[in-house]
Structure formats: C-alpha cells, structure tokens
C-alpha positions as CSV (number, residue, x, y, z in Angstrom):
1,M,-53.8,-64.3,-39.1
2,A,-53.0,-61.2,-37.1
3,R,-53.5,-57.8,-38.7
4,L,-51.0,-55.1,-38.0
5,L,-51.2,-51.7,-39.9
6,G,-53.6,-53.3,-42.4
7,I,-51.3,-56.2,-43.2
8,D,-52.0,-59.9,-42.4
9,I,-49.0,-61.5,-40.7
10,P,-48.8,-65.3,-40.2
11,N,-49.7,-66.7,-36.8
12,E,-47.6,-69.8,-37.0
13,K,-44.2,-68.0,-37.4
14,R,-42.1,-66.3,-34.7
15,I,-43.0,-62.7,-34.3
16,E,-39.4,-61.7,-35.2
17,A,-40.0,-63.4,-38.6
18,S,-43.6,-62.1,-39.0
19,L,-42.9,-58.4,-38.5
20,P,-40.8,-58.1,-41.8
21,Y,-44.0,-59.0,-43.7
22,I,-44.8,-55.3,-43.2
23,Y,-43.1,-53.3,-46.0
24,G,-40.4,-51.1,-44.5
25,I,-39.7,-53.3,-41.4
26,G,-36.7,-55.6,-41.8
27,P,-35.2,-58.1,-39.5
28,S,-33.0,-55.6,-37.6
29,L,-35.9,-53.1,-37.0
30,A,-38.1,-56.0,-35.9
31,K,-35.5,-57.0,-33.3
32,K,-35.2,-53.4,-32.1
33,I,-39.0,-53.0,-31.8
34,L,-39.4,-56.2,-29.8
35,G,-36.4,-55.3,-27.6
36,Q,-38.0,-51.9,-26.8
37,L,-41.3,-53.6,-25.8
38,G,-39.7,-56.5,-24.0
39,I,-41.4,-59.1,-26.1
40,N,-39.6,-62.4,-26.6
41,P,-38.7,-62.7,-30.3
42,D,-39.3,-66.5,-30.2
43,T,-43.0,-66.1,-29.3
44,R,-45.3,-67.2,-32.1
45,T,-47.5,-64.4,-33.5
46,G,-50.7,-66.3,-32.6
47,E,-49.7,-66.5,-29.0
48,L,-49.5,-62.7,-28.6
49,T,-52.2,-60.8,-26.8
50,N,-54.2,-58.0,-28.4
51,E,-52.4,-55.6,-26.0
52,Q,-49.0,-56.7,-27.2
53,L,-50.1,-56.4,-30.8
54,G,-51.4,-52.9,-30.1
55,A,-48.1,-52.0,-28.4
56,I,-46.2,-53.1,-31.5
57,V,-48.4,-50.9,-33.7
58,S,-48.2,-47.9,-31.3
59,N,-44.3,-48.3,-31.1
60,I,-44.1,-48.2,-34.9
61,Q,-46.3,-45.1,-35.1
62,A,-44.6,-43.4,-32.1
63,N,-41.1,-43.7,-33.6
64,N,-42.4,-42.4,-37.0
65,Y,-41.2,-45.4,-38.9
66,V,-42.3,-44.9,-42.5
67,V,-44.0,-48.2,-43.6
68,E,-46.3,-49.6,-46.2
69,G,-48.2,-47.1,-48.4
70,D,-46.3,-44.0,-47.3
71,L,-42.9,-45.6,-47.9
72,R,-44.0,-46.9,-51.4
73,R,-45.3,-43.5,-52.3
74,D,-42.1,-41.8,-51.1
75,I,-40.0,-44.2,-53.3
76,Q,-42.2,-43.6,-56.3
77,I,-42.0,-39.8,-55.9
78,N,-38.2,-40.0,-55.6
79,L,-38.0,-42.1,-58.8
80,K,-40.3,-39.7,-60.7
81,R,-38.2,-36.8,-59.6
82,L,-35.0,-38.4,-60.9
83,Q,-36.7,-39.1,-64.2
84,Q,-38.1,-35.7,-64.5
85,I,-34.9,-33.8,-64.0
86,N,-33.2,-36.1,-66.6
87,C,-30.3,-37.1,-64.4
88,Y,-28.2,-40.1,-65.2
89,R,-30.0,-42.3,-62.6
90,G,-33.4,-41.2,-63.9
91,L,-32.5,-42.0,-67.5
92,R,-31.3,-45.5,-66.4
93,H,-34.6,-46.0,-64.5
94,R,-36.6,-44.9,-67.5
95,K,-34.7,-47.3,-69.8
96,S,-35.0,-50.2,-67.3
97,L,-31.2,-50.6,-67.1
98,P,-29.0,-51.1,-64.0
99,V,-28.7,-47.8,-62.1
100,R,-25.7,-48.3,-59.9
101,G,-22.8,-48.9,-62.4
102,Q,-23.1,-52.6,-63.1
103,R,-22.0,-54.0,-66.4
104,T,-24.6,-54.6,-69.0
105,H,-22.7,-56.3,-71.8
106,T,-23.4,-59.8,-70.6
107,N,-25.3,-59.6,-67.3
108,A,-28.2,-57.5,-66.0
109,R,-30.8,-60.0,-67.0
110,T,-33.0,-59.3,-64.0
111,R,-33.2,-55.6,-65.0
112,K,-33.2,-55.9,-68.8
113,G,-35.6,-58.9,-69.0
114,K,-35.5,-61.9,-71.3
115,R,-33.0,-61.8,-74.2
116,K,-34.3,-60.6,-77.5
117,T,-32.4,-62.2,-80.3
118,V,-31.7,-59.9,-83.2
119,G,-31.2,-61.8,-86.5
120,V,-30.5,-61.0,-90.1
121,Q,-33.6,-60.7,-92.4
122,R,-33.2,-62.5,-95.7
123,A,-34.7,-61.0,-98.9
124,K,-37.8,-62.8,-100.3
125,G,-37.2,-65.0,-103.3
126,K,-33.5,-65.9,-102.6
C-alpha cells in the first residue's frame, strides 16, 4: 500500500479512486490534482513511481488543501463554537437531532438512533 500524507491508499485501485481515501479529497478534487500533474487517472496506484506520489503530495500541500487532521480539527472547532454560543444549530447538534430542517416526527433514524419504545407502567398487584 502506498502512503500519502500518513494514509495508506490501496495499490490495486485506480489512482483516481484511491485519492479520496484521504479525508478532505473527493472525486472532483482528485481529478483536478491528477489533471494538473498530467497523471493518467486510470493508472493503478501501485504502478506510480515515487516521484509521481511525491508530486501528488507536494501539489496538495502547495495548493493549501485542508486535509485529514487539520480538516477534522476545524470541523470540531466549528461545532463546538456553535454549541457554545447556543445557536439553534448548536442546540440541534447537542441533542443529536437533524440540523438542517428535516422532519423528525417519523424519520431521522440515522441521527436519533434506534427507537426507544415508551410504554405504560402498570401498578404492582393489579
């Protein structure tokens, strides 16, 4: 496995599909990077030379793309700021509810988690 920016990317996949393994690089940014460097997107990652891998890393750093740890940290800081100032979005994040106006009466299972059935308690002895 090739290592770029501390991340193992698979050798058997096309480089265009391997670059999105780096957090913060999606398919369109991967195409853009490969286009700037003149690398064929259909090339397998294992077939790239060390110079080409180094060129990819230097391109990412030269264009100041925020990736991996820095990006994760920025996102966490933004969420903490929203929660700290008690804005609506921050409260929704804090309560683990949908943030962007989706309905919650029936859906939102991904965000709310598994259903918790609330039943009626019977008195003992009856």
